[in-house]
C-alpha positions as CSV (number, residue, x, y, z in Angstrom):
1,M,133.7,161.2,36.3
2,S,136.9,161.6,38.3
3,R,137.0,162.7,41.9
4,P,137.9,166.4,42.3
5,S,141.4,167.0,43.4
6,E,142.8,169.6,45.7
7,T,145.5,172.1,44.5
8,L,148.5,172.9,46.5
9,T,146.8,176.0,47.7
10,G,143.9,174.0,49.1
11,E,141.5,175.1,46.4
12,R,139.3,172.3,45.0
13,D,139.2,172.0,41.2
14,G,135.9,171.6,39.5
15,P,135.1,168.9,36.9
16,R,137.9,168.3,34.4
17,G,138.4,171.1,31.9
18,T,136.2,173.7,33.8
19,G,138.9,175.2,36.1
20,P,138.3,176.0,39.7
21,A,134.8,175.7,41.0
22,E,133.0,179.0,41.6
23,P,132.5,180.0,45.2
24,G,129.2,178.7,46.5
25,V,128.7,176.3,43.5
26,D,129.0,172.6,44.3
27,A,130.7,170.2,41.9
28,P,128.3,167.5,40.6
29,E,130.2,164.8,42.4
30,S,129.9,166.6,45.7
31,R,126.2,166.9,45.3
32,G,126.1,163.2,44.4
33,R,128.0,162.3,47.5
34,R,125.7,164.4,49.6
35,R,122.6,162.7,48.1
36,V,124.2,159.3,48.8
37,D,125.0,160.3,52.4
38,A,121.5,161.7,52.9
39,R,120.0,158.4,51.7
40,R,122.3,156.4,54.0
41,A,121.4,158.6,56.9
42,A,117.7,158.2,56.1
43,A,118.2,154.4,55.9
44,E,119.9,154.4,59.3
45,V,117.2,156.4,60.9
46,G,114.6,154.2,59.3
47,F,116.2,151.0,60.5
48,L,116.6,152.3,64.1
49,A,113.0,153.4,64.1
50,A,112.0,149.9,62.8
51,V,114.0,148.2,65.5
52,V,112.7,150.4,68.3
53,A,109.1,149.9,67.0
54,T,109.6,146.1,66.8
55,A,111.1,146.0,70.3
56,A,108.2,148.1,71.6
57,L,105.7,145.7,70.0
58,C,107.4,142.7,71.6
59,L,107.4,144.3,75.0
60,T,103.7,145.1,75.0
61,L,103.3,141.6,76.3
62,A,104.8,142.8,79.6
63,A,103.9,146.5,79.4
64,R,100.2,146.5,78.7
65,R,99.2,145.2,82.2
66,A,100.5,145.7,85.7
67,G,103.0,143.1,87.0
68,W,105.8,141.2,85.3
69,P,105.7,137.9,83.4
70,T,106.8,135.2,85.8
71,G,108.8,132.9,83.5
72,Q,110.6,129.9,85.0
73,T,112.9,132.0,87.3
74,Y,109.9,133.2,89.3
75,G,111.1,136.8,89.3
76,N,114.5,136.2,90.8
77,D,116.2,137.9,87.8
78,V,114.1,141.0,88.5
79,V,115.3,141.3,92.1
80,L,118.9,141.2,90.8
81,V,118.4,144.5,89.0
82,E,117.7,146.3,92.3
83,I,120.6,144.5,94.0
84,Y,123.1,145.7,91.4
85,A,121.6,149.2,91.6
86,A,122.2,149.3,95.3
87,H,125.8,148.2,94.9
88,F,126.4,151.0,92.4
89,R,125.0,153.4,95.0
90,H,127.6,152.1,97.4
91,G,130.4,152.6,94.9
92,D,130.8,148.8,94.3
93,L,131.0,148.8,90.5
94,F,131.7,145.1,90.1
95,P,129.8,143.4,93.0
96,V,130.5,139.8,94.0
97,W,128.5,139.4,97.1
98,S,124.8,140.0,97.9
99,S,124.2,140.7,101.5
100,S,120.4,140.4,101.1
101,D,120.4,137.0,99.6
102,A,119.7,133.8,101.6
103,Y,117.4,135.5,104.1
104,G,120.0,138.2,104.7
105,M,122.9,135.9,105.4
106,G,124.3,136.6,102.0
107,S,125.7,134.6,99.1
108,P,128.2,135.0,96.2
109,V,125.3,135.0,93.7
110,L,126.7,138.2,92.1
111,L,130.0,136.6,91.5
112,Y,128.8,133.3,90.0
113,Y,125.6,134.2,88.3
114,Q,125.4,136.1,85.0
115,K,126.0,139.8,85.1
116,A,125.7,141.8,81.9
117,F,121.9,142.3,81.9
118,F,121.8,143.2,85.5
119,M,124.7,145.6,85.4
120,V,123.1,147.5,82.5
121,G,119.7,147.2,84.3
122,G,121.2,148.6,87.5
123,V,122.4,151.7,85.7
124,V,119.1,152.2,84.0
125,Y,117.3,151.7,87.3
126,L,119.3,154.5,88.9
127,V,118.8,156.8,85.9
128,L,115.0,156.2,86.0
129,G,114.9,156.9,89.7
130,G,113.8,153.4,90.8
131,A,111.0,152.6,88.3
132,L,111.6,148.8,88.2
133,K,109.2,147.9,85.4
134,A,110.3,150.7,83.2
135,T,113.9,149.6,83.9
136,L,113.2,146.1,82.8
137,L,111.5,147.3,79.6
138,V,114.2,149.7,78.7
139,T,117.0,147.2,79.4
140,L,115.4,144.6,77.3
141,A,114.9,147.1,74.5
142,L,118.6,148.1,74.7
143,F,119.7,144.5,74.3
144,M,117.2,144.1,71.4
145,V,118.8,147.0,69.6
146,V,122.2,145.4,70.2
147,G,121.0,142.1,68.8
148,A,119.2,143.6,65.7
149,Y,122.2,145.6,64.7
150,G,124.5,142.6,65.2
151,L,122.3,140.4,63.0
152,R,122.2,143.2,60.4
153,A,125.9,143.5,60.4
154,T,126.2,139.8,59.9
155,L,123.5,139.5,57.2
156,R,125.3,142.2,55.2
157,L,128.2,139.8,54.8
158,V,126.0,137.3,53.0
159,T,123.6,139.5,51.0
160,A,123.5,143.0,49.6
161,R,119.7,143.2,49.5
162,P,118.4,145.6,52.2
163,A,115.0,143.9,52.4
164,I,116.5,140.6,53.4
165,V,118.8,142.3,55.9
166,V,116.0,144.3,57.5
167,A,113.5,141.4,57.6
168,G,116.0,139.0,59.1
169,S,117.1,141.5,61.7
170,L,113.6,142.3,62.9
171,A,112.5,138.6,62.7
172,F,115.4,137.9,65.2
173,L,113.5,140.0,67.8
174,V,110.1,138.4,67.3
175,G,111.3,134.9,66.7
176,N,110.8,131.8,68.8
177,E,114.1,131.9,70.7
178,A,113.9,135.6,71.7
179,F,110.4,135.2,73.2
180,N,111.3,131.8,74.7
181,E,114.2,133.4,76.7
182,W,112.7,136.6,78.1
183,L,109.0,135.7,78.2
184,V,108.6,131.9,78.6
185,R,111.7,131.1,80.6
186,G,112.1,134.5,82.1
187,D,115.9,134.1,81.7
188,L,117.0,137.7,81.2
189,A,120.6,136.7,81.3
190,E,120.4,134.1,78.6
191,F,118.4,136.6,76.5
192,S,121.2,139.1,76.8
193,A,123.6,136.5,75.6
194,L,121.4,135.6,72.6
195,M,121.5,139.3,71.6
196,V,125.4,139.3,71.7
197,T,126.0,136.1,69.7
198,P,125.3,137.6,66.2
199,W,128.4,139.8,66.8
200,L,130.5,136.7,67.4
201,L,129.1,135.1,64.2
202,R,130.1,138.3,62.3
203,W,133.6,138.0,63.6
204,C,133.8,134.4,62.4
205,L,132.5,135.2,58.9
206,L,134.9,138.2,58.5
207,L,137.7,135.8,59.4
208,V,136.9,133.2,56.8
209,Q,135.8,135.6,54.1
210,R,138.5,138.2,54.2
211,R,141.2,136.7,56.4
212,R,140.5,139.6,58.7
213,M,141.2,139.1,62.4
214,S,139.0,141.8,64.0
215,W,139.8,143.0,67.5
216,S,136.0,143.0,68.1
217,L,136.6,139.5,69.4
218,V,137.8,141.0,72.7
219,P,134.7,142.9,73.8
220,V,132.3,140.4,72.2
221,M,133.7,137.4,74.2
222,A,134.1,139.5,77.4
223,V,130.5,140.6,77.2
224,L,129.3,137.2,76.2
225,V,131.0,135.5,79.2
226,D,129.5,138.1,81.5
227,A,126.1,137.8,79.9
228,H,125.9,134.0,80.2
229,N,128.9,131.8,80.8
230,A,127.2,128.6,79.6
231,V,126.3,130.3,76.2
232,A,129.9,131.5,76.0
233,L,131.1,128.0,76.6
234,V,129.0,126.5,73.8
235,S,130.1,129.3,71.5
236,L,133.5,127.6,71.4
237,V,131.9,125.1,69.0
238,L,131.4,127.9,66.5
239,L,134.9,129.1,66.9
240,V,136.3,125.6,66.3
241,V,134.2,125.2,63.2
242,T,135.4,128.6,62.0
243,G,139.0,127.7,62.7
244,V,138.8,124.5,60.7
245,V,137.1,126.3,57.7
246,F,139.7,129.0,57.9
247,L,142.6,126.5,57.7
248,V,141.1,124.7,54.8
249,T,140.4,127.9,53.0
250,W,143.6,129.9,53.7
251,G,146.1,127.3,54.8
252,L,149.1,127.8,57.0
253,A,149.9,131.0,55.2
254,G,146.6,132.5,56.2
255,L,147.2,131.3,59.8
256,R,150.6,133.0,59.9
257,A,149.1,136.2,58.6
258,V,146.6,136.5,61.5
259,A,148.5,134.6,64.2
260,L,149.9,137.6,65.9
261,R,146.6,139.5,66.1
262,L,144.8,136.3,67.1
263,V,147.2,135.7,70.0
264,G,146.9,139.3,71.1
265,A,143.1,139.2,71.0
266,V,143.0,136.0,73.1
267,A,145.5,137.4,75.6
268,A,143.4,140.7,75.8
269,T,140.2,138.7,76.4
270,T,141.9,136.6,79.0
271,A,143.2,139.7,80.8
272,V,139.7,141.3,80.8
273,L,138.1,138.2,82.3
274,A,140.9,137.1,84.6
275,P,139.8,139.0,87.7
276,M,136.4,137.5,87.7
277,L,137.7,134.0,86.9
278,V,140.3,134.2,89.7
279,A,137.7,135.4,92.1
280,E,135.5,132.5,91.3
281,L,138.3,130.0,91.8
282,E,139.2,131.6,95.2
283,M,135.6,131.5,96.4
284,A,135.4,127.8,95.3
285,S,136.9,126.7,98.6
286,A,133.5,127.2,100.2
287,Y,131.1,127.2,97.2
288,D,130.5,124.8,94.3
289,P,127.5,125.9,92.2
290,A,128.1,123.3,89.5
291,S,127.9,120.3,91.7
292,K,124.8,121.7,93.5
293,V,123.0,122.2,90.2
294,T,123.7,118.5,89.4
295,R,122.3,117.4,92.7
296,F,119.1,119.4,92.1
297,G,118.5,117.2,89.0
298,A,119.5,119.7,86.3
299,T,121.8,117.2,84.6
300,L,122.6,117.0,81.0
301,Q,121.1,113.6,80.7
302,N,117.7,115.0,81.8
303,G,117.9,118.0,79.5
304,F,117.5,116.5,76.1
305,L,114.1,117.2,74.4
306,D,112.2,115.4,71.7
307,P,114.1,116.1,68.5
308,V,110.9,116.6,66.5
309,W,110.2,119.7,68.6
310,Y,113.2,121.4,66.9
311,V,111.5,121.1,63.5
312,Y,107.8,121.6,64.5
313,D,106.2,121.5,67.9
314,W,102.5,121.2,67.1
315,G,101.6,120.8,70.8
316,F,103.2,124.1,72.0
317,R,100.9,127.1,72.6
318,W,102.4,130.3,73.6
319,L,101.7,131.3,77.2
320,S,99.8,128.1,77.8
321,R,100.3,126.2,81.1
322,T,99.6,122.8,79.5
323,N,102.4,122.5,77.0
324,R,104.1,119.2,76.5
325,S,107.5,120.8,76.1
326,P,108.7,123.2,78.8
327,V,110.2,125.6,76.3
328,M,109.8,126.5,72.7
329,V,112.8,125.1,70.8
330,Q,111.4,125.0,67.3
331,L,113.3,127.0,64.7
332,D,111.1,129.7,63.1
333,V,108.9,128.4,60.3
334,V,110.2,130.8,57.6
335,V,113.8,130.0,58.5
336,T,113.1,126.2,58.3
337,G,111.3,126.7,55.0
338,L,114.1,128.7,53.4
339,L,116.7,126.1,54.6
340,V,114.6,123.2,53.2
341,A,114.1,125.1,49.9
342,G,117.8,125.8,49.6
343,L,118.6,122.2,50.3
344,V,116.1,120.9,47.7
345,V,117.5,123.3,45.0
346,V,121.1,122.2,45.8
347,V,120.2,118.5,45.5
348,V,118.3,119.0,42.3
349,R,121.2,121.0,40.7
350,W,123.6,118.4,41.9
351,V,121.6,115.6,40.3
352,R,121.3,117.5,37.0
353,N,124.9,118.5,36.9
354,G,125.9,114.9,37.8
355,R,124.0,113.6,34.8
356,H,126.0,115.8,32.5
357,G,129.3,115.0,34.2
358,V,129.7,118.4,35.7
359,R,131.3,118.7,39.1
360,P,128.6,119.3,41.8
361,S,128.5,122.8,43.1
362,T,126.4,124.9,45.5
363,G,126.3,127.6,42.8
364,S,127.4,128.5,39.3
365,S,129.3,131.3,37.6
366,A,126.0,133.2,37.3
367,V,125.0,132.8,41.0
368,P,128.2,132.4,43.0
369,V,128.2,131.9,46.7
370,D,131.0,132.2,49.2
371,R,131.9,128.7,50.0
372,P,133.8,129.3,53.3
373,T,130.8,131.3,54.5
374,V,128.4,128.5,53.6
375,A,130.7,126.0,55.2
376,V,130.8,127.9,58.5
377,L,127.0,128.4,58.6
378,V,126.1,124.9,57.6
379,A,128.6,123.0,59.7
380,G,128.0,125.3,62.7
381,L,124.2,124.8,62.5
382,L,124.5,121.0,62.1
383,A,126.9,120.8,65.0
384,Y,124.6,122.7,67.3
385,L,121.6,120.7,66.2
386,F,123.4,117.4,66.7
387,L,124.6,118.4,70.2
388,Q,121.0,118.9,71.2
389,L,120.1,115.3,70.5
390,R,120.5,112.5,72.9
391,V,122.6,110.5,70.5
392,S,125.3,113.1,71.0
393,L,125.7,112.1,74.7
394,P,129.0,110.2,74.1
395,V,130.5,113.4,72.7
396,Y,129.8,115.0,76.0
397,D,131.7,112.2,77.8
398,V,134.7,113.3,75.8
399,L,134.0,117.0,76.2
400,A,133.2,116.8,79.9
401,P,133.3,120.5,80.6
402,F,130.3,121.0,78.3
403,K,128.1,119.0,80.7
404,V,127.8,122.1,82.9
405,I,125.3,123.6,80.5
406,S,122.7,121.2,81.9
407,F,120.2,122.1,79.1
408,P,121.3,121.3,75.6
409,Y,118.7,123.6,74.1
410,R,120.8,126.5,75.4
411,M,122.8,126.0,72.2
412,L,119.9,127.7,70.4
413,A,121.3,131.0,71.6
414,V,124.1,130.4,69.1
415,A,122.3,128.2,66.6
416,T,119.4,130.7,66.1
417,P,121.5,133.5,64.7
418,I,123.4,131.0,62.5
419,A,120.1,129.7,61.1
420,L,118.8,133.2,60.4
421,V,121.9,134.3,58.6
422,L,122.0,131.0,56.6
423,A,118.3,131.6,55.7
424,G,119.1,135.1,54.5
425,L,121.9,133.7,52.4
426,V,119.6,131.1,50.9
427,A,116.9,133.7,50.2
428,D,119.4,135.9,48.4
429,W,120.8,133.0,46.4
430,L,117.4,131.7,45.3
431,V,116.4,135.2,44.1
432,R,119.7,135.5,42.2
433,L,119.2,132.0,40.7
434,W,115.7,132.9,39.6
435,A,116.9,136.2,38.0
436,A,119.8,134.4,36.2
437,R,117.4,131.8,34.7
438,R,115.0,134.5,33.6
439,P,117.1,137.6,32.6
440,E,114.0,139.2,31.1
441,R,112.5,139.4,34.6
442,A,115.6,140.5,36.5
443,D,114.2,144.0,36.9
444,I,111.4,142.8,39.1
445,A,113.7,140.8,41.4
446,G,113.8,143.7,43.9
447,R,110.0,143.8,44.2
448,V,110.0,140.0,44.7
449,V,112.5,140.3,47.5
450,A,110.6,143.2,49.1
451,V,107.3,141.2,49.1
452,G,109.0,138.1,50.4
453,A,110.7,140.0,53.2
454,V,107.4,141.5,54.3
455,A,105.9,138.1,54.2
456,W,108.8,136.7,56.2
457,L,108.3,139.2,59.0
458,A,104.5,138.9,58.9
459,V,104.5,135.1,59.3
460,T,107.0,135.3,62.1
461,I,104.8,137.8,64.0
462,A,101.7,135.8,63.3
463,L,103.3,132.7,64.9
464,S,104.7,134.6,67.9
465,P,103.1,135.1,71.3
466,L,102.0,138.6,70.1
467,T,98.9,136.8,68.6
468,A,98.4,134.4,71.5
469,H,94.9,134.4,73.0
470,E,96.1,133.8,76.6
471,P,97.6,136.7,78.5
472,A,101.1,136.5,79.8
473,P,101.1,135.1,83.4
474,L,102.2,137.8,85.8
475,A,104.2,137.5,89.0
476,S,102.3,137.9,92.3
477,G,103.5,138.5,95.8
478,F,105.8,141.4,96.4
479,F,105.7,142.1,92.6
480,R,102.2,143.4,93.0
481,D,103.7,146.9,93.4
482,L,105.2,146.9,89.9
483,P,106.0,149.0,88.0
484,F,107.5,150.6,91.2
485,L,108.9,148.2,93.7
486,P,110.2,150.3,96.6
487,I,113.4,149.1,98.3
488,K,111.6,149.0,101.6
489,A,109.6,146.0,100.3
490,L,112.8,144.0,100.5
491,T,114.0,145.3,103.8
492,P,111.8,144.2,106.8
493,P,112.3,145.9,110.2
494,A,115.7,145.4,111.7
495,R,116.1,142.4,114.1
496,S,119.1,141.1,115.9
497,T,120.5,139.9,112.7
498,A,121.8,141.5,109.5
499,A,118.8,140.3,107.5
500,T,117.8,142.7,104.7
501,S,115.7,140.3,102.6
502,F,112.9,137.8,103.4
503,E,112.8,136.3,99.9
504,G,116.0,134.3,99.7
505,P,117.7,132.4,98.5
506,L,117.6,133.7,95.0
507,F,119.3,130.5,93.6
508,A,119.9,127.6,95.9
509,E,123.1,126.6,94.1
510,Y,124.9,129.6,95.5
511,L,124.6,128.5,99.1
512,P,127.8,127.2,100.7
513,R,128.9,123.6,100.8
514,V,127.8,122.2,104.1
515,A,128.6,118.7,105.4
516,N,126.0,116.4,106.9
517,P,125.9,116.1,110.7
518,G,128.8,114.0,111.6
519,G,130.8,115.4,108.7
520,R,130.0,112.6,106.3
521,G,129.1,113.7,102.8
522,E,127.5,117.0,101.8
523,L,124.0,118.1,102.3
524,Y,121.8,117.6,99.3
525,T,120.6,121.2,99.7
526,D,121.1,123.5,102.6
527,V,117.9,125.6,102.0
528,P,116.0,123.8,104.8
529,L,118.9,124.6,107.1
530,Y,118.7,128.3,106.3
531,Q,115.0,128.2,106.7
532,S,115.4,126.6,110.2
533,L,118.0,129.2,111.2
534,R,115.7,132.0,110.2
535,A,112.6,130.5,111.8
536,H,114.3,130.1,115.2
537,H,116.2,133.4,115.0
538,T,119.5,131.6,115.4
539,Q,121.5,133.2,112.6
540,S,123.7,134.4,115.5
541,E,124.5,131.8,118.1
542,S,127.2,130.7,120.5
543,L,128.5,127.2,119.5
544,S,129.3,126.3,123.1
545,R,127.5,126.5,126.4
546,V,128.9,130.0,126.9
547,P,125.9,132.4,126.5
548,C,126.2,135.3,124.0
549,S,124.0,138.1,123.0
550,V,124.2,139.6,119.5
551,V,122.4,142.8,118.6
552,Q,122.6,144.9,115.4
553,P,122.6,148.4,116.8
554,H,122.0,150.2,113.5
555,P,119.8,149.1,110.6
556,M,121.8,147.8,107.7
557,A,121.4,149.6,104.4
558,F,120.2,147.5,101.5
559,E,123.1,145.5,100.0
560,S,125.6,147.3,102.3
561,L,129.2,146.1,102.2
562,H,129.6,146.2,105.9
563,F,127.6,146.4,109.2
564,S,128.1,146.5,112.9
565,L,127.2,144.1,115.7
566,R,127.3,144.5,119.5
567,V,128.3,141.2,121.1
568,A,128.3,140.3,124.7
569,C,129.7,136.9,125.7
570,A,130.2,135.4,129.2
571,G,133.5,133.8,128.2
572,P,135.6,132.6,125.3
573,T,133.6,130.8,122.6
574,L,133.0,130.2,119.0
575,L,130.3,132.6,117.8
576,A,128.3,132.0,114.6
577,L,127.5,135.3,112.9
578,P,124.5,136.0,110.6
579,V,126.7,135.8,107.5
580,S,127.1,132.8,105.1
581,T,130.5,131.3,105.5
582,N,133.2,132.4,103.0
583,P,136.9,133.0,102.9
584,F,136.8,136.7,102.4
585,T,134.6,138.3,105.0
586,T,136.7,139.9,107.7
587,V,135.5,140.7,111.3
588,D,137.2,143.5,113.3
589,Q,136.8,144.1,117.0
590,V,136.7,147.9,117.7
591,G,138.2,148.7,121.1
592,P,138.7,151.8,123.1
593,G,140.1,154.7,121.2
594,G,139.1,153.2,117.9
595,R,141.8,150.5,118.1
596,V,141.0,147.6,115.7
597,H,141.8,144.0,116.3
598,R,141.0,141.4,113.6
599,L,139.2,138.3,115.0
600,T,140.1,134.8,113.8
601,V,137.5,133.2,111.4
602,V,137.0,129.5,111.9
603,R,135.5,127.2,109.3
604,V,132.9,124.7,110.7
605,R,132.1,122.3,107.9
606,T,128.7,121.4,109.3
607,D,127.6,125.0,109.7
608,P,126.7,127.4,106.9
609,R,127.5,130.5,109.0
610,L,130.6,132.5,109.4
611,V,132.2,131.5,112.8
612,V,134.6,133.8,114.7
613,R,136.6,133.0,117.9
614,I,135.7,135.3,120.8
615,P,138.8,135.4,123.1
616,G,137.1,136.2,126.4
617,P,134.2,137.7,128.3
618,G,132.9,141.2,127.7
619,V,130.9,143.5,125.4
620,R,132.4,144.1,122.0
621,T,131.6,146.0,118.9
622,L,132.3,144.0,115.8
623,E,132.7,145.5,112.3
624,V,131.8,142.9,109.6
625,H,133.3,143.6,106.1
626,L,131.7,141.6,103.3
627,P,133.5,140.4,100.2
628,T,134.4,142.7,97.3
629,L,136.3,141.9,94.1
630,F,139.3,144.0,95.3
631,G,139.3,142.2,98.6
632,I,139.3,138.8,97.0
633,L,142.1,139.6,94.5
634,F,144.3,141.6,96.9
């Protein structure tokens, strides 16, 4: 039946040969479209409900008891949520400096560490009025929704069967890698990156399937870099594989067709990320997180795991403290099973076709597959699995920047969505192959897929920590107040320093580069130095024999961007202030009548503190302004 057409008067004709539709009477096609729209709306609501229910099921491991799972970050990620919320209260919407870190002396942890999860969490924390545990649960759930919808959008490019799409999307949330990130490792940042990578995979498949250069690359890459820069770095492998497949498939003509949009997308992404990257480079004169991580032993050479564990780790028990492997790196059993089944069928068909002199193929006219899509998924998965094996170490010598990832298993954040989508493609192909060989049973294919999808999800849940006998280990110490951790728990009574936290440093690699006494070489770690300064109350100190008194007259607000000090020195001297050294903290002397004079900041390589030159004797009020993104860039 043809689509109704509009007349010049705006009236809509009814079905052909019936004249104008009567007022209040719908044409059959209109009713059909409404029924289709209603079914689509019901399917969308059903999928959202399923995603929310699955996320809620996963989060029961943290929600059903007081406290928060410790993971391998020992709760540091949790504190960052409150730190970001405090900055948002102060109007600092892209914070780069934490004044409460490092025993209150501050660090650029907010500039160098991952951001996306904690920026979202900071907003949620403010909306929920300071309920920290509720904030963590809601923020995790939000990223789970992003990940499930991303995988659904990608699976739809390889299969039209809703059961496979839904099962794969939900299995992504209850699979090994998802639980490994937020529950076992406690790496909320890497978890957020894992939930973004399906959207990047979708962009890649759209490019090779339809020669479509989507502008979604800009927000996806920007968010991925902010979510976890190491995951964003390894995602370049997928982009390179996609580029090669695209050139083989579409040739130079295809490249010319998308070149302008591709260059524009890369330029736009660079422009979005440039302020943060420039700020990191500027701060690097005093900080070098990458080299500190290496000195702490987190090197690539030490990060390779037993390759068998990627196939099946029979010694790993969820939530157990006696596991051989520190993390769960095994691909989900159902995914591995589907990939093996697909490989076996391909090999068998290749052998049979070869015997009859037929060109080997991954499909046939009855069960076609999109070869560029298969190429991207297979080559991408094999590349990531290879780069997680020790035999790939010479490749890292060539690709030296990739060594900063420290832990090769981080590549699972990209490999896992690839494996899931490839498993969905294989499942769809096997069902179509079966239906093509048995046309008389083609009508029951839908039921077979539905049963298989339910089994897929059931097995994944059964092998997840949701069925573990051991409870999730919970954080202790100041996390005992969860689900509500009041800010005052992080702000001890004011002393003669600017200290606002007694739990620092959050991450030791974000402390400044400090030379050994005598200036030779760099300290292995300056954590003991910070501990000594705090223990002896010498965060503020004259570096000569001229005595000085330093008092903080007013308590410093949590994560404040500035504070005041009252300084009394008997003469000119160099004065160390209770702030970690950095190129962007400014110190103003406020004189009579409000006149402001900026003091000279001096870098002492053997001292982690900010040092200013006091010109002479007297009592002074100093205003200390801590780094902001605007201050670094301008």
